[in-house]
Residue, then its C-alpha position, 0 to 999 in steps of 0.5 A: m509458576s513464578g511471579t516474574d513471568t513477562t509473557p504478554p497476555p493473549n491479545t496484547p500486541s507485543r512491542p515489535s508488532a506495535w512498532l511494525n504496525g506503526l511502520a505500516l501506517a507511516w509507509g502507507f502515508a508516505e507511499a500515497l505522497l512521494f515514496f515509491i515502494v508499496p506497503d504491500v512489501l511489509t504487509t505480505g512479509r508480516a503475513v509470511v510469518q503470521l497471517r493475522a499480523g499481516l492483515i492487521a498491518a494491512a489495516f494500518a497501511l490502509a489508514g496511512a494511505l487514506l491519510g496520505g490520500w487526504a494530504m495529496h488531495t488537499w495539496a493538489s487542491r491548493d497547488v495542482t501544478g506544484a503537486a503534479q510536478d513533485v509527484l512526477r519526479t518520483p520513480g514510476a510516476t510518469h506524465a502518461r500514467l497521470l493522463n491514464a489516471e485522469r482518463q480512468l476517473r473521467d470515464q469510469g468514475a470510482a471504478g477507475m480507482l479499482v482498476g488502478g489498484v492492480s495496475f502500474v499507476p501509482y496511487k499518488l497520481y490518483g490523488v492529483a487526478s482526483v483534483t483535475q477531474n473535480m472529484p470531491l475529497h469524500t468521494f476520493l477517500l471512499c474510492s481509496a478505501i475500497a481500492r486500496g483496502a481490496r489490494f492490501t487485503l488480497t496481496t496479504l491473503l495471497a502471501g499468507w496462503i502461500a506461506h502457510g499452505p503450499l510452503r507450510a513445511w518451509p522454515v520461516r527464514k526460508k519463506i522470508a528469503l523467498h518473499l524478499a527475492v520475489w519483491s526484489a524481482i518485481y521491482v527490478s522488472y518494474f524499473a527496468f521495463i515498466a517505470 
């Protein structure tokens, strides 16, 4: 074996993996504020290639979401009207959904955010609603960690199970094409019928 082998040692993240994990972190942060495509698109795509990589990306997306949740709660605490107006300009964030988020937090407390994790209420609306409903920052972040963490983990595990279970014989390129087609269909349907 020559001394010029450049294969990274086991457990050393490759540059693409590090870059994609950084992207997951930034994506989670941006989607908690004003971006409108969920980071699950990236985490599930990583899981299609390698489940472990997808779960690591999901952890980075969660960290970004918590940073974004902190920023949104802080912003709304200082200017709830301005924060709400800016958030309501983003696709899918409607006044009715903001009222729904407020009602969930008021009536169900922390459990309301768990419902939101699988509903069509954007997470950023809970950041605003947590302020209007007087939810302390630490409580909001704890609820966020549970709700966002559960959602990111479940979608990533599902994508990994499908790719490496029923579709394990498919080539990776075909799996990625299916992944992109499914997410495209979800967003076309969302913006056409739900947003």
